[in-house]
VMD Tcl script that draws the C-alpha trace (Angstrom):
set ca {
  {97.20 -105.40 42.17}
  {95.73 -107.16 38.97}
  {97.00 -110.16 37.95}
  {96.30 -111.62 34.18}
  {97.21 -114.18 31.58}
  {98.99 -112.61 29.55}
  {99.62 -115.82 27.24}
  {100.10 -119.47 27.19}
  {103.54 -120.74 26.01}
  {103.71 -123.64 24.30}
  {107.14 -125.59 23.86}
  {107.97 -127.47 20.30}
  {110.65 -129.07 18.55}
  {108.97 -127.91 15.25}
  {107.37 -123.75 16.21}
  {106.43 -123.46 12.67}
  {104.39 -126.59 12.13}
  {102.88 -126.03 16.08}
  {101.61 -122.23 15.45}
  {100.68 -123.11 12.08}
  {98.12 -126.13 13.40}
  {97.01 -123.73 16.72}
  {96.64 -120.53 14.32}
  {94.33 -122.80 11.76}
  {92.44 -124.30 15.06}
  {92.05 -120.55 16.70}
  {90.98 -119.22 13.06}
  {94.05 -116.60 14.55}
  {97.25 -115.90 12.93}
  {101.02 -116.82 13.40}
  {103.43 -114.07 13.81}
  {106.99 -114.04 13.99}
  {107.99 -112.97 17.25}
  {111.68 -112.82 17.16}
  {114.62 -115.13 18.42}
  {112.55 -118.59 16.99}
  {109.30 -117.80 18.69}
  {105.65 -117.60 16.85}
  {103.53 -115.93 18.07}
  {99.50 -116.73 16.98}
  {96.96 -114.61 17.73}
  {93.51 -115.18 17.80}
  {90.16 -112.80 19.19}
  {90.38 -114.92 22.22}
  {94.05 -115.54 22.72}
  {97.96 -115.52 22.53}
  {99.86 -118.50 21.92}
  {103.22 -118.02 21.85}
  {105.14 -120.97 20.73}
  {109.20 -121.38 21.66}
  {111.37 -123.29 20.22}
  {112.35 -126.35 22.46}
  {114.23 -130.21 22.67}
  {111.47 -132.75 20.79}
  {109.68 -134.36 23.82}
  {108.25 -138.09 23.55}
  {104.68 -138.61 21.79}
  {101.54 -138.52 23.60}
  {102.88 -137.39 27.04}
  {100.53 -135.92 29.21}
  {101.17 -132.53 31.33}
  {99.32 -131.02 34.33}
  {98.11 -127.93 32.17}
  {96.00 -128.39 29.03}
  {94.00 -125.89 26.72}
  {90.16 -126.31 26.95}
  {88.46 -124.65 24.00}
  {84.92 -123.59 23.85}
  {83.19 -123.53 20.51}
  {79.94 -122.49 19.27}
  {79.98 -125.73 16.77}
  {82.18 -128.01 18.34}
  {81.95 -130.26 15.43}
  {83.70 -127.93 13.43}
  {86.43 -127.43 15.32}
  {87.51 -131.22 15.92}
  {86.64 -131.22 11.93}
  {89.11 -128.37 11.62}
  {91.87 -129.92 14.00}
  {91.64 -133.45 12.33}
  {92.29 -132.01 9.05}
  {95.32 -129.98 10.40}
  {97.13 -133.04 11.97}
  {95.40 -132.88 15.05}
  {94.23 -136.69 16.51}
  {91.78 -137.63 17.87}
  {91.88 -138.99 21.27}
  {88.37 -139.92 22.61}
  {84.61 -138.60 23.14}
  {84.03 -137.88 26.98}
  {81.14 -137.32 28.83}
  {79.38 -136.49 32.56}
  {76.98 -134.81 34.26}
  {78.04 -131.26 33.47}
  {78.03 -131.86 29.52}
  {80.17 -133.59 26.88}
  {83.69 -132.37 25.19}
  {86.34 -134.29 22.71}
  {89.47 -134.91 23.83}
  {92.38 -134.24 21.00}
  {95.65 -133.92 20.49}
  {98.04 -131.37 18.79}
  {100.60 -132.66 15.93}
  {103.08 -132.80 19.00}
  {101.05 -135.09 20.91}
  {99.66 -131.96 23.65}
  {96.07 -133.20 24.49}
  {93.30 -130.39 24.64}
  {89.40 -130.56 25.27}
  {87.10 -129.01 22.55}
  {83.05 -128.17 24.30}
}
mol new
graphics top color blue
foreach p $ca { graphics top sphere $p radius 0.5 }
foreach p [lrange $ca 0 end-1] q [lrange $ca 1 end] { graphics top cylinder $p $q radius 0.2 }
display resetview
């Protein structure tokens, strides 16, 4: 039996805003998934944004997205231009990455 991840689903009190943000960051397209859900389709990932009650700002979760880019600085600039925020830049013996937050306060990293 083969099991694979078919999509990552994000909760949001403003699915339209969240989907627009992630579509811009991933160079993808936000499409109506029906019943209030919005699908963000990119060449590498399917994100599903579903309606959910507002959550406290800057809540850390056990899972976050790690994005790898040919030019991380371009992606970080795109994130900031579309409403994301810079948390910090980090480095260790494995490399460097930038920690950011999406408009819902969800942490993710770009390398």
